[in-house]
N, C-alpha and C positions, 0 to 999 in steps of 0.2 A: 050250113053253117053249125060244126058240134060243139058243143060247150067245153071250155077250158077244165083243167083241173080244176078245184072248187078248194080252197083255204082250211077249210072245215070249220070255222069260225063262227057258224048262226047261219050261214047266206041264207036270204028268202030268194035271189032272183039273179038272174044276169043278164048284163047290157049287151042288148048287141048297138052297136054305131056303124057308121059309113061314109067313106070320103073320097073326093072323085078329085084331089090334089094331093094328101098322104097328108095337110096341114088343118086342114076347117073339118070335120068332125059333127057328124050331127045321128042322135037320138035310132033307131028306127025302133025299135022292141026292148018291152025288160020283158024279159020270161023268168015264166015259174021255174027254180032250181028242180026241180024232178023233171022238168021235160031238157032235156039234153041233144038236140035239132033243132036249128030256126032257117025257114026257108025263106029266104030272099028277092021276090020277086017285085018289089020297086023298080020304077024305069029309075035313070041316077038322075034327071034332067027334075025330079023330084025331094031329092033328098033336103034340097035347102029349106025343105016345106015341115021339115020335122027341127027340136027343139037343138038349139047349137048346145052342143056340150062341151066341145074346148078345142084349140088352136094349139097345134104342140108348141109343148116349150113354155104354156103359160105359166103353168103351176111348176114348184122345184120342190124335192123333198127338203122337209126338215131337216137342219144338220143337226149332229148327233151330238148335242151342246150337254155342258158337266152339269149347268145348273137349269131349274126348267122351275116354273109358274106357274097359277093360273090365275085372272082377278075375276075370274066367276064368265067373264064370256068367253075368249082369247087363252091360247097358251102365249107363255112369252118363255123364253131360251137364250143362253147367253155361255161365250168358250166353250166353241166345237175341240170335241177327242180332237179330231183330225184339221190340222191346222192347215192345210191349202184345200185347194178342188173348188170346184163353182158352188156350191153349195157352203160353204162355209168364205167363201172369198180369204182366207187367213187373219179374217181379223178374228181380235183380242178383246174387241170395248162394246162391241155389235151385239143387238138384244133381238131375237127376230120374232116374231110374231106371229100368226095364224090369223084365218076371217073368224067370224065372228061365229061358231058354235051353230050351226043350224041356217047358214045363211044359203048352203046351198047340197047342204046331205050327201055332200059326198067328199067323204077323206077330210070335215072341217080340221079337223082336229091334227093331222097329220102334212097336211102342208102348206105353203107360201107361194104367194104370184109371183112368177121370175122376175127376177130383181133388173129386166131391163124393160117388164109392163108398168111393174108394177112396184114402191119404195116400201116393202111390209117388215121394215126393218129401224131401228133407233140408232146410230149412230153417238155412241158420246168421246171423245177427245183420246183418239186411236195413242198409245204409246204414253199420254200422258197421266200418268200417278200408276204406271202401270196397268195389265187387263184385270180384266169381270171377276172378281172372287165368292160373287153370289147374289141372290137376289131374295128378297121379303118383300109379306107385306099378302097384300095389299090392307093398309093401312088409311082407314077412308077412302077406301078407290084407291088410294095411290099406291103404286108398286116400287118399294124402292135399288136399288142398285148400288149393288157396294166394288169398291177398287179396292184395292192395299190401303191406299192413303187419299180417298176420297171418297165421297158417300152421294148417289142424284135420289132424283126424282123422276118417274113418270105420270104428269099432270095430265088426267081426261082432258080430251077436247070432243069430244060427240063430235067428230068427222069420221066419216069411213074411212077416209083414206089416209090421214092425218093423225091416226086416235090419240098418241102421248107426246108429249113436250115435254122432252127432259130440263131438267134445272138441277145446278148444280149446287149441292146442301153445303157441304163440307172442303176443304181441302188440304186438311192437314191429318183426318182419320180417316179411316176406313176400315176394310172386318180381314179379320187373318185365315178363316177359312170359313167355306159356305155353310158347314154342318154346326156351326156355334148361333146361327140364326133360328130366331123363334117367338113366332109370333104368341103372345099373353096378353095381358091387362097387366093396369097399375095400380094404385093403395083404391081408387075410386069407381072401378072396373072399366077404366076405358081401355080401347084397345092401343097396346104399345108394343113394338119391334124392340129383343132383345139380341146384340151381338156384339163378338168380342171382337177390339180393336189389339194392334202392336200395344198401344200404350193401357190396354185395358178392356171391361164391359161397360157400353153405352146403349140409350135404349132411344127410339126416336117415340116420341109419344103421338095423343091422336090430334093433338096441334102442328104436328110437325118439327115441333122443337127437340132435339137431340140433349140428352141430357145424360154427364156422366156418373156409374154411379161406385167406383172401385175407389174413393178417398180414402175411406175406412182402414184397406188394404194394399193398399201398395205394393209393400214388401213384396205382397209373396206376385202383384204381377213385372214386377222388375222380373223374377225368374220365370217369366213365358220363355221354355224354349223354342225361340222361331221359328229353327230351322230342324227341327223333327221333324226327320225322316216317314216317322211310318203314321201319326195320327197326330197332330198341335192339340188339336180341340174340338169338344160335340160339346151339346148344349139338347133340353126340353125343357117346355116349359109344362107344371105338371097344376093344371087346374084346379083340382079339386082341393089342394094345399094353396095353393094360390102360392105358386114360388118356383123359381128359373133356377136350374139346375144346369150344372156348368163344369166336365172336366177338362182339365189341361194338362200338358208336360210340362216340366216347370226342369231348372236348369238344365243339364245339356242329356236330358231323356227322350225319349222317339214317341213315344206317349202316354197318355193321359197316367198319372200317380196320383193324384188332387181331383177331391168335387168339393167344387165351392157353390154354393144352394142359398139367394139370396128370397125371402121371405118378401113379395112387393108391400105387402099391408104393416109391417115392421121395416120401412124403408122410409127416409121424409125427406123433404128437394128442403135445404138451410138456404139465406139470403144470397149467396152464390147463384143458384141452381142447378146444386149439386145434390147427386141423390145420396142419405146416410143413415146409417146404420143396417138391417136385416138380415144381412151375412153371419155363413155359419160354415166352416169348413170340415170335410171329411176323409179320411185318410184311410185305410186296410183294404178291402176284396170290393169293397163299393166302388173304389175309388178310380181301381183302373180299368174301367170299363173304355172297351175300344169302339162303341156305336152302342145309340141306344132309341127310344122310341117311348109312342104308349097305344100301348093293348089293353086289349079284353084280360081283366084279373082271375075269367074263369075259361080256359083255354079246353077247348072240344066242341062234341058233337053241335053244344047249344052256345054261344057265346054270351058270356054277361054283358050288359051295355056300361059298365061301371070299366072308366079304363085307368090303370095305374103302370109307372115308368117298368120296361124291361130291358135291361143290357144284355150287351155282350163284350167275354170278354177273349182271350188267345183261346181258350181252357176250354170254356162253356159259356152258356148264358141260362140266365136265371131272373124271377119277376122280385123285386123292391118295394116295398113297402116304406 
């Protein structure tokens, strides 16, 4: 047997597998990448004494998901770019998850078991509340799934075959754009998940409570350009300043022109459970960003460990402090 063309991604070995029925395969050998041929002299009746590697169709490719997150052990993804075919099954409210990383050391972060053999997904109510619009978290071990007008949580069960138990949290609000979801902190340093709904900004607390943040500036949230065709909104959480930065398109705009900054240490929860105060509005060049991320404040051969916001516009990108 001749070694196939290698991918050139730091491989150390190539694997020889054999089958007598072209369905069940056994591992005969792992060969060093420097050795390009292998001679199989084993009697075919002894194949089954080797390690079982796979049954044809046991695993499927991870779908071409739009939204991807990790809970620390698995990858979770939802809303496939390809709306039909065996990998996505045309589902818009399904969350796929991979095996636990290290469970087989065979593409654990790139595969899902075949749906006819093992259910490695969670289905929410298909077509109810729209398709999934984003994933967030985890907050205290819980991953949150958003639709346009629904919020769900995936509670860990500890069960290998059914690791998540879905529960609907809200049926009136959701998230308008995955890029607005940002994991940060609240005013006392507890983890919090921030997101933008069609009614304005909210956050999920460490206790799982969903708090409304937009009472003080509802005049702005009412102008959200929900039909924006380029970029409705995006956000980042800036840990060093304890701030959530949110860029939004308003009126009939197709991309952001307003940046709303929420200082989590200046916001306070009132008697009605709404968060008041803490907001500042920015306009100008920095408010017209179409994308944002946290990256080193010193870009070069040696990167600083200090992170700062970087934004991109249609003309150029630049860091902002």
